[in-house]
VEXKE-868885 format. One line per 3 residues: number of its first residue (from 1); for each residue x, y, z of N, C-alpha, C. Coordinates in steps of 0.02 Angstrom, whole numbers, plus 50000, padded with zeros to 5 digits. Atoms other than C-alpha are relative to their C-alpha. Example, Ala and Ser with C-alpha at 12.3 -4.5 7.8 and 13.67 -1.06 7.14 Angstrom:
BEGIN
1	50045 49941 50000 50615 49775 50390 50045 50060 50000; 49958 49941 49997 50684 49947 50357 49961 50055 50037 .
% end
This chain:
BEGIN
1	50005 49995 49907 41818 42542 49443 50087 49987 49966; 49928 50029 50019 42010 42552 49442 50034 49957 50028; 49954 50051 49957 42135 42413 49448 50057 50008 50041 .
4	49934 49964 49950 42263 42392 49565 50041 49941 50010; 49972 50043 50024 42407 42294 49548 50067 49997 50053; 49950 50017 49941 42562 42230 49681 50085 49989 49968 .
7	49934 50027 50020 42734 42243 49647 50040 50017 50042; 49956 49975 49952 42888 42242 49732 50093 50026 49956; 49943 49954 50019 43049 42354 49701 50056 49990 50044 .
10	49956 49995 49954 43205 42363 49783 50013 50079 50022; 49994 49894 49976 43227 42562 49777 49972 50022 49959; 50031 49969 50032 43093 42678 49733 50023 50077 50026 .
13	49992 49921 49991 43143 42875 49693 49937 50013 49968; 50063 49958 50013 43004 42984 49703 50027 50068 49979; 49969 49921 50025 43050 43144 49578 50047 49975 49935 .
16	49954 50009 50056 43127 43141 49418 50027 50096 49983; 49957 49945 50022 43229 43322 49427 50059 49982 50003; 49943 50036 50008 43389 43325 49445 50019 49944 50073 .
19	49989 50042 49937 43405 43233 49622 49987 49919 49976; 50032 50040 50011 43284 43106 49549 50069 49942 49950; 49981 50029 50043 43389 43064 49396 50109 49984 50013 .
22	49945 50018 49977 43563 43072 49475 49987 49949 50046; 49976 50069 49970 43529 42940 49602 49975 49936 49968; 49984 50039 50058 43454 42839 49476 50066 49983 49934 .
25	49905 50006 50037 43633 42860 49379 50026 49972 50031; 49935 50041 49955 43731 42801 49514 49966 49939 50009; 50017 50050 49989 43616 42661 49554 50019 49938 49958 .
28	49999 50052 50054 43615 42589 49394 50056 49981 49972; 49916 50004 50005 43815 42613 49358 49997 49960 50069; 49983 50044 49926 43822 42513 49540 49965 49930 49996 .
31	50050 50057 49992 43683 42375 49466 49951 49991 50049; 50048 50022 49951 43559 42403 49575 49929 50042 49983; 50076 49980 50057 43377 42413 49501 49970 50041 50052 .
34	50018 49946 49956 43298 42568 49550 49909 50009 49936; 50053 49978 50045 43113 42645 49472 49986 50078 50038; 50016 49932 49987 43068 42826 49459 49954 50011 49993 .
37	50076 49980 50005 42919 42897 49478 49997 50083 49990; 50027 49921 50025 42874 43076 49399 49918 50001 50006; 50080 49991 50008 42690 43157 49410 50004 50017 49957 .
40	50010 49982 50100 42747 43249 49231 50020 49964 49990; 50002 50053 50046 42759 43191 49083 50067 50029 49974; 49913 50006 50010 42951 43243 49081 50042 50010 50057 .
43	49961 49983 49932 43091 43246 49181 50024 50063 50007; 49998 49945 49991 43164 43403 49256 49940 50060 49973; 50038 49970 50028 43002 43491 49226 50005 50071 50035 .
46	49985 49935 49971 43031 43625 49354 50032 50068 49941; 49943 49994 50056 43177 43666 49212 49947 50032 49949; 50032 49983 50036 43056 43656 49083 49951 50033 49967 .
49	50067 49972 49988 42895 43722 49133 49976 50038 50042; 50023 49979 49935 42904 43816 49262 50055 50070 50014; 49956 49945 49986 43059 43954 49235 49983 50036 49945 .
52	50018 49923 50102 43059 44132 49114 50060 49965 49968; 49956 50012 50062 43146 44108 48978 50068 50021 50006; 49932 49970 50000 43299 44215 49017 50034 49980 50037 .
55	49979 50023 49964 43331 44110 49145 50072 49969 49982; 49950 50007 49992 43510 44049 49158 50055 49982 50075; 49988 50022 49938 43610 43963 49288 50070 50067 50040 .
58	49943 49971 49970 43713 44069 49418 50044 49984 50035; 49954 50036 49984 43852 43967 49471 50023 49988 49929; 49942 50030 50059 44014 43909 49344 49961 49938 49995 .
61	50031 50072 50000 43966 43739 49274 50037 49967 50040; 49958 50046 49963 44110 43665 49374 49937 49991 50076; 50022 50007 49923 43984 43693 49524 49923 49974 49959 .
64	50056 50021 50005 43825 43610 49412 49995 49949 49975; 49982 50088 50037 43867 43452 49352 49968 49933 50048; 50054 50052 49961 43777 43307 49403 50045 49937 50015 .
67	49939 50060 50018 43891 43133 49435 49991 49964 49954; 49993 50035 50060 43985 43048 49312 50002 50046 49930; 49994 49998 50058 43963 43149 49183 50023 50090 50027 .
70	50007 49920 49999 44054 43350 49195 49996 50012 49938; 49986 49971 50046 44024 43469 49074 50036 50011 49951; 49929 49980 50012 44104 43510 48920 50034 50046 49995 .
73	49943 49943 50012 44265 43613 48899 49959 50045 49976; 50011 49936 50048 44169 43705 48754 49913 50026 50033; 50051 49981 49977 44014 43742 48866 50021 50054 50044 .
76	49977 49905 49980 44008 43924 48925 49972 49993 50078; 49991 50000 49899 44051 43960 49122 49943 49981 50012; 50071 50004 49980 43890 43997 49135 49933 49993 49950 .
79	50047 50017 50028 43747 43921 49079 49937 50030 49958; 50096 49948 50015 43573 43994 48991 49974 49904 50012; 50032 50038 49963 43444 43868 49065 49987 49952 49922 .
82	49995 50054 50038 43433 43786 48873 50036 49937 50002; 49938 50040 50001 43605 43720 48895 49970 49950 50030; 50007 50046 49956 43558 43636 49053 49937 49943 49975 .
85	50030 50029 50041 43398 43577 48966 50026 49943 49983; 49971 50028 50047 43494 43490 48853 50058 49947 50041; 49960 50015 49978 43615 43434 48972 49977 49943 50059 .
88	50032 50027 49977 43499 43346 49067 49964 49942 49964; 50017 50037 50046 43409 43266 48931 50039 49934 49983; 49951 50054 50023 43574 43184 48881 50017 49968 50060 .
91	49974 50069 49959 43622 43108 49045 49948 49974 50025; 50025 50062 50026 43477 43034 49040 49970 49932 49975; 49991 50061 50051 43488 42941 48894 50059 49963 50013 .
94	49901 50031 50028 43699 42905 48910 49967 49947 50082; 49986 50038 49951 43640 42824 49093 49933 49970 50006; 50072 50041 49988 43483 42749 49045 49955 49995 50082 .
97	50061 49979 49966 43359 42841 49161 49938 49982 49966; 50061 50026 50051 43173 42763 49132 49960 50044 50056; 50050 50004 49980 43056 42850 49213 49948 50000 49993 .
100	50074 50044 50036 42893 42808 49238 49941 50058 50001; 50035 49919 50018 42803 42999 49177 49932 49982 50025; 50075 49985 50009 42630 43039 49207 50006 49944 50079 .
103	50020 50065 49940 42652 42905 49395 50006 50037 50054; 49984 49977 49972 42606 43009 49521 49983 49976 50072; 50017 50046 49938 42633 42941 49704 49964 50032 50053 .
106	50060 49975 49973 42483 42961 49817 50009 49982 50072; 50008 50000 49942 42533 42886 49970 50061 49963 50030; 49911 50035 49984 42717 42811 50036 49988 49998 50090 .
109	49994 50017 49931 42708 42720 50211 50054 49943 50027; 49975 50026 49984 42819 42613 50310 49965 49951 50043; 50018 50063 49976 42757 42430 50346 50025 49949 50039 .
112	49962 50038 49971 42826 42364 50497 49997 49914 49995; 49995 50059 50021 42757 42196 50468 50053 49950 49948; 49954 50039 50054 42833 42157 50292 50075 50067 50003 .
115	49946 49988 49992 42982 42281 50343 50000 50038 49919; 49984 49952 50096 42957 42382 50141 49969 50053 50016; 50030 49951 50015 42895 42524 50114 49943 49997 49955 .
118	50040 50001 50055 42731 42540 50031 49963 50062 49963; 50008 49925 50034 42713 42666 49900 49962 49999 49956; 50079 50004 50030 42537 42675 49817 50018 50083 49950 .
121	49961 49942 50046 42566 42771 49649 49934 49994 49934; 50058 49986 50047 42436 42833 49525 50008 50009 49936; 49970 49984 50086 42461 42828 49339 49940 50023 49947 .
124	50059 49970 50016 42365 42956 49277 49996 50043 49900; 49997 49996 50089 42406 42937 49091 49982 49931 49960; 50031 50077 50014 42339 42763 49084 49931 50005 49981 .
127	50100 49999 50036 42162 42729 48985 49980 49953 50056; 50025 50026 49940 42043 42662 49078 49998 49920 49994; 49995 50076 50001 42058 42470 49033 50060 49985 50022 .
130	49919 49991 49954 42257 42497 49087 49996 50011 50079; 49986 50011 49926 42329 42457 49272 50002 50071 50002; 49961 49927 49998 42303 42648 49328 49996 50023 50079 .
133	49981 49998 49954 42321 42611 49508 50054 49955 50057; 49959 50083 49978 42480 42504 49586 50019 50022 50063; 49958 50012 49913 42565 42478 49765 50065 49973 49989 .
136	49959 49996 50004 42734 42459 49771 50035 49996 50065; 49937 50017 49931 42865 42374 49901 50046 49982 49983; 49934 49991 50009 43022 42426 49917 50051 50011 50042 .
139	49927 50013 49959 43173 42404 50019 50009 50078 50022; 49974 49940 49972 43212 42566 50024 49966 50087 49929; 50034 49950 50058 43128 42735 49954 50039 50077 50005 .
142	49944 49937 49997 43227 42903 49909 49941 50072 49983; 50050 49939 50017 43123 43090 49908 50055 50032 49963; 49983 49957 50047 43174 43168 49760 49976 50048 49965 .
145	50034 49934 50031 43052 43296 49735 50028 50062 50031; 49940 49923 49971 43167 43441 49817 49941 50050 50040; 50016 49929 49971 43127 43609 49896 49948 50033 49951 .
148	50040 49968 50008 43029 43669 49760 49939 49969 49957; 50065 50030 50036 42875 43571 49716 49939 50036 50013; 50041 49969 50010 42754 43697 49756 49982 50072 50001 .
151	49960 49942 50002 42770 43890 49731 49922 49997 50059; 50034 49994 49935 42717 43984 49908 49948 50060 49978; 50046 49960 50022 42577 44108 49885 49982 50040 50067 .
154	49996 49987 49961 42610 44234 50007 49928 50038 50019; 50056 49985 49977 42461 44318 50132 50014 50072 50000; 50005 49943 49996 42452 44485 50090 49931 50059 50021 .
157	50062 49984 49976 42320 44611 50173 49959 50032 49935; 50001 49959 50044 42217 44651 50018 49988 49983 49922; 49982 50012 50084 42280 44554 49880 49928 49962 49957 .
160	50061 50035 50033 42106 44452 49838 49974 50074 49978; 50061 49933 50008 42024 44650 49806 50045 50020 49922; 49950 49980 50052 42181 44688 49651 49961 49980 49946 .
163	50030 50013 50061 42105 44714 49487 50044 49968 49948; 49951 49986 50050 42246 44685 49392 50025 49918 50002; 49971 50061 50003 42350 44508 49352 50030 50003 50052 .
166	49960 50008 49959 42447 44431 49476 50014 49929 49996; 49973 50077 50018 42564 44276 49443 50042 49988 50039; 49934 50016 49981 42686 44181 49512 50052 49984 49951 .
169	49971 50006 50016 42840 44172 49471 50024 49935 49939; 49996 50071 50039 42829 43988 49413 49949 49994 49925; 50036 49982 50036 42719 44059 49282 50029 50057 49938 .
172	49968 49966 50037 42826 44196 49236 50051 49973 49930; 49961 50003 50046 42883 44188 49059 50051 50054 49961; 49982 49985 50016 42934 44344 48984 49973 50064 50013 .
175	50023 49933 49979 42903 44535 49011 49989 50036 49933; 50017 49984 50086 42842 44566 48823 49942 50034 49999; 50085 49965 49994 42665 44566 48858 49980 50041 50045 .
178	50011 49938 49957 42687 44698 48989 50016 50053 50007; 49976 49933 50021 42763 44851 48893 49949 50040 50035; 50042 49933 49965 42708 45000 48958 49941 49960 50057 .
181	50049 50041 49945 42619 44905 49109 50033 50017 50053; 49981 49967 49948 42662 44965 49282 49996 49936 50048; 50034 50070 49976 42704 44791 49375 50045 50033 50075 .
184	49977 50011 49914 42770 44748 49569 50006 49945 49996; 49976 50075 49985 42871 44618 49595 50043 50000 50065; 50013 49987 49948 42865 44551 49766 50042 49939 49996 .
187	49937 50063 49989 43027 44450 49815 50044 50017 49970; 49914 49950 50027 43210 44519 49803 50037 49943 50027; 49942 50051 50026 43289 44332 49776 50026 50011 49952 .
190	49990 50037 50057 43361 44273 49627 49979 50028 49929; 50067 49998 50053 43212 44261 49533 49963 50060 50000; 50056 49938 50021 43129 44436 49579 50036 50071 49974 .
193	49935 49953 50049 43286 44528 49524 50006 49988 49939; 49988 49997 50047 43305 44469 49373 49947 49993 49956; 50058 49965 50041 43112 44476 49327 49999 50059 49984 .
196	49996 49902 50016 43121 44662 49374 50050 50017 49955; 49937 49952 50049 43273 44680 49259 49977 49972 49934; 50031 50019 50059 43176 44574 49112 49936 50057 49992 .
199	50051 49964 50012 43038 44658 49144 49986 50088 49963; 49968 49948 50060 43133 44848 49111 50027 50000 49926; 49965 50018 50064 43228 44768 48981 49937 49984 49937 .
202	50032 50014 50036 43054 44739 48893 49942 50054 49998; 50051 49933 50018 42971 44914 48913 49955 50019 50046; 50048 49976 49963 42880 44892 49066 50029 50039 50068 .
205	49966 49957 49939 42883 45013 49239 50004 49949 50064; 50019 50077 49919 42951 44876 49379 50018 50022 50043; 50003 49950 49935 42942 44930 49556 50017 49905 50032 .
208	49990 50050 49953 43032 44795 49678 49989 49996 50078; 50001 49981 49933 42995 44756 49849 50047 49948 50028; 49934 50026 49972 43139 44729 49973 49986 50001 50043 .
211	50023 50000 49940 43094 44685 50141 50046 49983 50031; 49967 50028 49938 43221 44603 50215 50078 50008 49972; 49930 49994 50028 43431 44617 50213 50021 49957 49956 .
214	49985 50048 50055 43527 44543 50065 50056 50014 49965; 49906 49996 50025 43705 44511 49999 49960 50002 49940; 49998 49998 50070 43722 44556 49818 50080 49960 49966 .
217	49923 50013 50014 43886 44491 49731 49985 49988 49910; 49995 50021 50073 43928 44483 49538 50026 49907 50005; 49986 50076 50020 43955 44297 49461 50062 49983 50000 .
220	49898 50007 49971 44147 44331 49477 50011 49997 50037; 50011 50000 49924 44113 44360 49655 49984 49942 50028; 49978 50075 49975 44044 44195 49692 50019 49960 49972 .
223	49926 50051 50039 44166 44097 49565 50040 49990 50053; 49935 50001 49962 44299 44147 49656 49995 49996 50083; 50005 50034 49926 44215 44116 49839 49995 49927 49996 .
226	50008 50086 50019 44156 43944 49783 50058 49963 50013; 49937 49981 50018 44329 43933 49722 50049 49972 50071; 49945 50000 49921 44428 43954 49904 49946 49966 50037 .
229	50022 50068 49987 44300 43855 49988 50026 49958 50018; 49982 50067 49986 44381 43715 49953 50052 49987 50026; 49940 49996 49963 44534 43786 50037 49994 50008 50061 .
232	50007 49976 49953 44486 43893 50161 49941 50001 50052; 50081 49986 49965 44364 43938 50304 49948 50036 49984; 50038 49967 50023 44208 44007 50276 50020 50082 50010 .
235	49996 49938 49974 44251 44161 50387 50064 50043 49963; 49937 49986 50037 44427 44193 50298 49971 50027 49912; 50027 49972 50046 44313 44190 50140 49971 50035 49989 .
238	50061 49951 49980 44176 44301 50180 50038 50059 50009; 49951 49923 49975 44330 44431 50237 49994 50023 49899; 49993 49989 50052 44372 44411 50061 49953 50015 49938 .
241	50068 50002 50052 44206 44394 49936 49980 50086 50045; 50015 49950 49938 44159 44551 50068 50031 50046 49957; 49928 49888 50045 44325 44684 50001 49972 49974 49950 .
244	50018 49975 50085 44277 44647 49822 49926 50006 49973; 50074 49968 50020 44105 44666 49823 49983 50082 50069; 50029 49915 49972 44114 44839 49929 50031 50065 49938 .
247	49981 49955 50062 44207 44910 49775 49941 50006 49939; 50065 49994 50050 44023 44883 49667 49961 49996 50030; 50080 49981 49984 43898 44892 49799 49993 50032 50057 .
250	49986 49980 49943 43953 44971 49938 49943 50063 50018; 50053 49948 50022 43821 45115 49888 49903 49974 50022; 50074 50010 49985 43672 45009 49898 49940 50015 50069 .
253	50056 49955 49939 43580 45077 50058 49985 50059 49989; 50016 49926 50044 43559 45234 49943 49933 49983 49991; 50069 50026 50030 43427 45135 49843 49961 49935 50034 .
256	50045 50053 49989 43356 45028 49981 50020 49926 50025; 49965 50058 49967 43459 44886 50006 50035 49988 50035; 49954 49994 49956 43523 44835 50157 50037 49940 50003 .
259	49971 50075 50004 43654 44693 50167 50017 49988 50093; 49994 50013 49936 43669 44586 50325 50092 49994 50032; 49943 50007 49968 43813 44595 50456 50053 49947 49988 .
262	49960 50069 50008 43870 44404 50428 50023 49996 49925; 49982 50026 50055 43961 44361 50279 49945 49978 49958; 50044 50036 50050 43888 44306 50112 49970 49921 50006 .
265	50015 50068 49991 43916 44127 50144 49991 49978 50041; 50026 50010 49940 43912 44109 50308 49910 50031 50019; 50073 49996 49990 43745 44198 50291 49940 49972 49977 .
268	50053 50068 50056 43652 44058 50179 50019 49958 50030; 50029 50047 49960 43718 43929 50299 49980 49999 50046; 50016 49997 49938 43650 44022 50441 49916 50006 49977 .
271	50083 49983 50026 43483 44062 50346 49977 49974 49945; 50000 50048 50035 43474 43960 50206 50001 50052 49941; 49987 49954 50072 43488 44137 50080 50044 50001 49959 .
274	49936 49960 50065 43574 44168 49940 49987 50032 49980; 49987 49936 49988 43644 44312 49897 49980 49997 49918; 50016 49966 50100 43570 44407 49734 50066 50004 49965 .
277	49951 50017 50048 43687 44373 49584 49982 50046 49949; 50012 49941 50039 43694 44541 49499 50021 49984 49932; 50004 49981 50040 43653 44544 49334 49973 50036 49953 .
280	49999 49950 50046 43633 44698 49281 49927 50060 50018; 50064 49962 49971 43469 44746 49392 50028 50055 50022; 49965 49971 49958 43585 44833 49518 50021 50084 49936 .
283	49977 49935 50041 43623 44964 49368 49954 50031 49969; 50068 49982 49995 43433 44988 49347 49981 50032 50059; 50014 49968 49966 43396 45025 49493 50037 50061 50037 .
286	49948 49955 49982 43556 45137 49530 49964 50062 49962; 50030 49945 50063 43464 45252 49362 49931 50001 50025; 50078 50005 49992 43280 45219 49445 49946 49997 49958 .
289	50042 50040 50044 43231 45114 49307 49966 49966 50025; 50026 50037 49940 43181 45007 49446 49998 50024 50052; 50013 49951 49937 43105 45071 49597 50006 49932 50052 .
292	50000 50028 49952 43134 44992 49761 49944 50022 50053; 50043 49955 49936 42998 44999 49904 50010 49949 50061; 50017 50052 49938 42979 44914 50077 49955 49986 49982 .
295	50062 50042 49973 42866 44803 50150 49921 50012 49970; 50088 49997 49996 42676 44804 50109 49961 50024 50049; 50046 49970 49921 42559 44899 50217 49924 49971 49978 .
298	50060 50021 50003 42411 44847 50120 49971 50021 49934; 50027 50008 50064 42322 44824 49941 49920 50003 49988; 50085 49974 50041 42149 44906 49872 50021 50000 49955 .
301	50004 50006 50083 42104 44888 49708 50070 49991 49966; 49921 50005 50039 42241 44913 49601 50056 50072 50016; 49963 49965 49946 42329 45024 49737 50021 49984 50051 .
304	49963 50018 49949 42457 44978 49846 50044 50042 50051; 49986 49949 49965 42516 45053 49985 50059 49982 50037; 49923 49995 49994 42708 45059 50051 49998 49990 50109 .
307	49989 49988 49899 42767 45043 50266 50009 50062 49992; 49984 49925 50022 42841 45193 50208 49951 50061 49986; 50072 49967 50006 42666 45274 50171 49999 49982 49924 .
310	50018 49984 50065 42696 45282 50000 49960 49971 49973; 50049 50038 50063 42560 45244 49857 50010 49999 49961; 49988 49991 50086 42555 45193 49688 49967 49945 49985 .
313	50043 50025 50033 42456 45120 49560 50045 49952 49972; 49937 50050 50047 42502 44945 49472 49956 49963 49975; 50032 50052 50022 42445 44840 49327 49995 49922 50017 .
316	49989 50085 50007 42516 44680 49369 50036 49982 50062; 49977 50023 49947 42581 44596 49518 50046 49933 49992; 49946 50055 50007 42753 44463 49507 50013 49982 50067 .
319	49962 50020 49951 42760 44351 49655 50047 49951 49999; 49950 50021 50029 42912 44306 49652 50033 49972 50090; 49997 50027 49930 42907 44220 49832 50017 49930 50014 .
322	49999 50079 49966 42968 44049 49823 49964 49934 49991; 50063 50073 49995 42903 43883 49841 50040 49951 50064; 49968 50048 49939 42908 43746 49966 49980 49921 49967 .
325	50004 50054 50015 42920 43568 49973 49932 49970 50048; 50080 50025 49964 42752 43461 50019 50010 49937 50003; 49970 50064 49982 42838 43292 50045 49963 49965 50040 .
328	50008 50016 49941 42741 43270 50204 49914 49962 49974; 50078 49997 50035 42566 43275 50080 49982 49920 50008; 49992 50071 49979 42623 43091 50050 50020 49952 50009 .
331	49938 50017 49972 42746 43043 50132 49972 49999 50076; 50038 49982 49912 42644 42987 50301 50054 49988 50044; 49926 50017 49949 42824 42913 50396 50041 50068 49985 .
334	49945 49945 50000 42900 43087 50363 50034 50015 50048; 49963 50020 49936 42953 43104 50523 50054 49969 50005; 49911 50056 49991 43099 42962 50503 50056 50046 49964 .
337	49936 49944 50017 43198 43119 50400 49981 50044 50008; 50035 49941 50001 43085 43243 50383 49974 50047 50092; 50015 49993 49949 43043 43389 50514 49924 50021 49962 .
340	50085 49966 50030 42851 43482 50491 50015 50054 49947; 49991 49957 50048 42924 43595 50390 50031 49990 49934; 49956 50046 50059 42979 43472 50263 50078 50003 49989 .
343	49927 50000 50013 43162 43521 50302 50040 49900 50052; 49952 50052 49985 43300 43376 50334 50019 50014 50082; 50010 49982 49926 43273 43340 50530 50099 49988 50016 .
346	49937 50013 49998 43455 43269 50522 50051 50076 49977; 49974 49948 50019 43579 43416 50530 50069 49997 49943; 49951 50024 50031 43715 43445 50376 50051 49973 50028 .
349	50001 50036 50051 43823 43343 50314 49963 49924 50007; 50034 50068 50002 43712 43192 50370 49919 49991 50009; 50073 49979 50001 43535 43265 50333 49969 49946 49924 .
352	50020 50024 50093 43518 43147 50164 49967 49940 50045; 49991 50021 49993 43508 43018 50264 49911 49988 50082; 50035 50018 49932 43334 42937 50387 50007 49938 50037 .
355	50018 50055 49981 43259 42791 50456 49973 49945 49970; 50017 50026 50037 43234 42632 50383 49965 49981 49918; 49997 50011 50063 43282 42641 50231 49954 50079 49951 .
358	50022 49935 50042 43229 42810 50199 50041 50064 49985; 49972 49934 50020 43320 42962 50112 49965 50073 49953; 50036 49935 50038 43301 43130 50036 50069 50025 49948 .
361	49955 49961 50042 43404 43214 49913 49982 50068 49953; 50003 49960 50013 43424 43376 49869 49945 50052 50027; 50059 49967 49950 43342 43453 50035 50063 50043 50017 .
364	49950 49973 49953 43507 43535 50074 50015 50072 49988; 49985 49911 50005 43491 43705 50018 50044 50034 49932; 49926 49965 50054 43642 43717 49890 50021 49970 49954 .
367	50026 50020 50057 43572 43674 49730 50044 49943 49957; 49998 50059 50025 43639 43567 49600 50078 49963 50015; 49942 50019 49968 43827 43555 49699 49961 49955 50070 .
370	50024 50040 49950 43714 43480 49853 49959 49947 49973; 50058 50054 50014 43597 43372 49742 50080 49920 49991; 49936 50029 50035 43777 43301 49656 50023 49952 50070 .
373	49982 50037 49955 43838 43249 49845 49954 49970 50022; 50051 50032 49956 43674 43199 49918 49988 49941 49957; 50041 50073 50040 43626 43080 49769 50083 49938 50003 .
376	49973 50060 49986 43818 43001 49798 50004 49965 50060; 49999 50029 49933 43799 42985 49979 49950 49936 50000; 50047 50049 50000 43627 42901 49951 50035 49934 49965 .
379	49995 50052 50030 43681 42779 49823 50028 49950 50027; 49956 50036 49930 43828 42732 49923 49969 49941 50051; 50050 50002 49936 43715 42704 50070 49978 49931 49964 .
382	50015 50055 49999 43613 42581 49993 50045 49944 49954; 49942 50038 50007 43750 42503 49915 50028 49957 50034; 49972 50058 49956 43841 42452 50033 49957 49973 50048 .
385	50043 50044 49981 43691 42401 50132 49978 49911 49965; 50020 50059 50040 43651 42284 49998 50060 49956 49973; 49940 50032 50017 43842 42225 49969 49991 49947 50080 .
388	49992 50029 49926 43842 42178 50186 49941 49950 49989; 50064 50046 49997 43666 42101 50167 50026 49930 49960; 49972 50060 50053 43722 41980 50005 50073 49976 50039 .
391	49943 50013 49947 43899 41966 50130 49977 49931 50039; 50020 50037 49928 43795 41898 50269 49962 49937 49990; 50048 50062 50034 43688 41773 50164 50050 49972 49960 .
394	49962 50050 50056 43827 41699 50070 50040 49949 50022; 49966 50037 49984 43883 41535 50066 50041 49989 50030; 49926 50001 49945 44021 41486 50187 50015 50070 50051 .
397	50013 49900 49987 43973 41681 50273 49977 49942 50087; 50006 50044 49905 44008 41611 50499 49944 50034 50020; 50041 49983 49939 43841 41694 50547 49953 49919 49988 .
400	50066 50082 50001 43743 41496 50504 49960 50031 49965; 50061 50012 50039 43628 41575 50397 49995 49979 49928; 49982 50044 50069 43673 41507 50237 49974 49950 49991 .
% end
């Protein structure tokens, strides 16, 4: 039989990815006690367990640091996955962030009578005789599980009949095991494009499905654009960035890749779709080493029929179809801050704050830079509320409650 205990907490943070550890570090620096719960056995599990080997950060290190700890001058401008993981581990140690690993938050709801968040947590690593189920009464609750909690598996006609290997990008590591195989990558975002490139470099016959319009830029062009956004309006930056991109990518329609009429940064704000940052994939598409197909009509056994009528046999399919948040599965009062799609119901830049002491970090679609901004806003807001309460109840205050 499970033992159940109840404990009080000032701030509960759910998730020990970059969002959770950044918020905890800032609260620690303000001497605000907090507890971080993480269902996995490590921090930043998405980076450590669900990313492919050749992954590197697409943005310059200036835009990829967490609060209080910029990257060293010696760090490469564009970091590898392993460099960023080392940075995260050092960050957790330096700022005394102590996540409670293997603690799965199963339910959280606001108790009006107590004006507290009831957070029910299952310790999945507890021994039989230890406490394995706990209820925490928190004044503040921070959702830091991010936008990438669960892999999206699309509904494709006939996918269940496919005789080959089907994996999601979260389980893909390297293309070496698929050498000489015909592999279809479904999804044309940064992950899909890089996995296609990796497959090709490892001797696989890679194809990619490109259904929607997308912007393609180099890392250097994106870097220039993000710097300019600090000084110029989006429309001006888009015009300049599009001018630079025209020299390298104006021929993409010839290869089945069509770009939106809106500029890349405005399009990102409008749709949430990040530009594809080219790291060699386009060169292989031009040389036909990677073949582009339009949408899928149906799948039967190992044969895929595409919207243009083309038929091709594949040995494997990689689903680079993204992730979704599943906060509503455990957060019973999610509508205090999120909509039915687990997106913030308040518009940017006030998306991070909900009602009754509820916050979210890492839901702005702005990557690590957005996480840094959100965590600062949340920590400062919690600190402000606590200081206001302390002053209101201090001896000699004029409210007559002291």
